[in-house]
N, C-alpha and C positions, 0 to 999 in steps of 0.2 A: 307364619304364613299370613298374607293379607287376605281378608275375606269380605271386605266391604265392596260390593259390586255396584257399578253405576250405570245409568243410562246416559246417552249423549245429551249434554246440556244445550246443544244448539237445536236439535230437531226432536229429541225425546225418544229416539229409537233405541232398542236394546240389541240391535243387530250390529255386530262389529267383527273384525278379524284382527289377529295378532299382527302388529306392525313392527314391534321391536321389544326385545327383552333387555332391559337396562343392563349395561355392562358392569356397573358398580353396585347396584342396589337391588336387583331382582324385580323391580317394578315393570310390569308389562305396559308397553305403549300400544294402544289399539287404535284402529281407524274405523270410524263409523261407516257402515256399509251404505247408508242412505245419503248423508251430506258430506262425508269425508273429513269431519273433525277428528283431530288426533288428541288422545287423552290417556292418562294412566288408569288402568282397570285390571284387577281390583286394587284397592288402596288400603293403607293402614287406618286405624282409628284416628279421629281428629286430634285426640290427646297425644298419641304417639307422633303423629305428623308434626304438630306444633313443637314438640320437644326437640326436633331436629334444628330449630332456630336458636338454640341457646348460644351464648357468646363463644364458648370454647369449641362447641361442636360445629356450627355452621360458619361463623364469622372468622374463625381462626383456622381450625384443622382442615375443614372442607376446602377453604380457599387455598390453603397451602398445598393440599393434595392436587388441586386443579392447576396449580401454578399461578394463582391470582394473588394480588396483594391482600393482606388481612384488612379488617375494618379500620385498624389504626394506621396502617401503611398507606391507605388510599384516601385519606382525608383531603389532602391538597389536590390530588388528582380529581376527586369527586367535586371539589370546589370549582375547578376549571370547567368541568362538564356542567355543573350547576349554573355557572354564569351564562353559558349558551342557552340552557333550558329556560332560565328566567327571562333572557332577552327575547326568546320566541314568544313567551307569554305577553310581554310588554307590547310586542308587535301586534299580537292578536287583539289585545284590549285597547291599545293606544297609550301613549306615554302619560298623558295627563290623567286618564281614567284609571291608571294602574295604582297611583299613589293611595295608600291606605286601604286597598282592597284586602279582604280577609282570605287567607289561603290555608288549606289543610293538606299537608304532605303525608299521605298514608304509607306507612312502612318507610320511614325517613332514614333508616340506616344510621350513619354517623352524624346526620344533621347538616351536612354541607349545603344541601339545597335550601333548607330553612335559613341557615346563616346568610347565604347570598341574597335570598329573597328579601329578608329584613333589610339588608344593606341597600337594596334597590327601592325601598319605600313600602313594601308590602307588610301587612300585619299577618305574619306567618307562624303557624304551629305545626307540630308533627305528631306521629304516633309510632310506637314500637312495642313489640310483644313482651320483652323481658327486661327487668330492671337494669341489668348490667349494660345493655345496649342503650336503654333510655338515658343512663348516666353519661355515656359517651356523647350522645346527641345533644344533651343539655349543655355539657361542658363546651362543646364545639360551637353551638348556635346561640347560647345564652337566651333561649326562647322556651316557650311552653311546649313540652313534649309529653303527650298523654301515654300512659302505660297500660298495657293489657290488650286482650283481643278487641277488635273494633266494636263488636256488639256489646261488650261489657263497659265501654266508656260512655259516660254521660256528657254529651255535648250540649252546651247551653245557647248555641246560636247556629245560624246557617252561614255557609261560606260562599264567597263570590267565585272562588276557584278551588277545585279539589284535584290533587295530583295522585296518580297511580303509576309511577315510573318503575318498571320492572317488578310489578307487584301482582297483577291479576293472574298471571300464569302460576303463581305460587299459592293462590287462595284456595282453601279447601272447599269452600262453597261460593264460587264467584258470582252466581246469580243473586245470592243473598247479599253479598257485598255491594253489587250494583244497585239493588233495591234500597239499601241503606244510604248509599251515596246520593241517590235521587232525592231522598228526604233531607239530606244534609246540605245540598247545594241550592243556592237561591235561584228563583225563576230568572231565566236568561243568564244564569251562571255558567261557568266554564268547567268542563271536565277534561283533564289532560291525561292521556294514557301513553305509555311506551311499552311495547311488547315485542318479543321475538315473533317474526313473521314466517310461518311455516311454508308460505308460497314464495318466499324470496329466492333470488337467483342462487345464493349460496346454498340454501336448503336443497334446491333442485339439482345442483351440481354435486353436492356431497352425499345426497341421499341418506342412507342409514348411518353415515359417518358424521352427519351434521351435529355439531357439539350440543345444541340445545335439546336434542333428543335424549342425551345421556345425562343431563343434570337431573338428579333424583328429585329435586324440589319442584321441577316443572311438571305439574299435574295436568296442565292443559296447554296445547299449542294452537294458537288462534290464527286465523286469516283475517284480512280486511272484511270480507263478507260476513264472517262470524261476528266480529265486533259491531259492524253496522247493524246487523239483525238484533243483537242483544241491546244495543243502545236505543234503536228506534222503538223497540217494544217498551222502553222506559221513558219515552218522551224527550229523547235527545236527538239532535241533528248534527251530523259531522260537518263542520265548517271548513276544516283544513286537515291535510295529512301529508306526511313526507317521510323520508328515510334518513334519520340522523346518522346511521351507519348502515351498510348493506343488509345486515341480518335483521334489522328492526324497523318497526312502524311507530311513528309518533302521530297520535290522533288528537285533534282538538274538537270537542263537541259542545254544543249549547243545549241547555235544558230549556225547552220551549213550552212544555206543559207538565 
């Protein structure tokens, strides 16, 4: 039984009501009674939660159960998606200004984004939690892939661009992650996030059947307002946002202080 209870990370309230009991994993999803944020509560220990992301557990068996490609099967599919994501960043930075920029892809999976960013002229690195996944990313990208929890890695520089694509909703302590990102990104640097949007049309139409509610690894389901608040508190200004697919938000924010 999970016994680690949380307050709402958006407004700090302890008041919430049961929103969903996860179909596959028993994690309760609750909605904050004050601000409406949706999150898992209670949760397992951080050690237990991180163990879900081992290669065989998450990247193979869980993907197969969901009917998704495994980390190996999706490399070229992810490469195509990465091409679009890299091009968006180039548009945001400018073509000439992009060359040689330092980029950190946090939670880089099989390394397809890192690979494509390097091909486009970026100096790109990645991070992953477990050695087996790190090995896959290194083989695919031929780049520096840091191994371990983000807080355990020693970074010896700041980055012009930091990527959190499909990552923040998985973070056990997302506020701490954003605090660290603030320290790692250079002044006027770019933070790119892609997240499921709990206020999207798909979520409103499907209600409790919305698929992102049932992914056991999704500990938090954010809205644009949630992200805007968290980023502005940390000295970021959202410069641009759009929906790459109907269920998600892509957000581009500059560190201004």
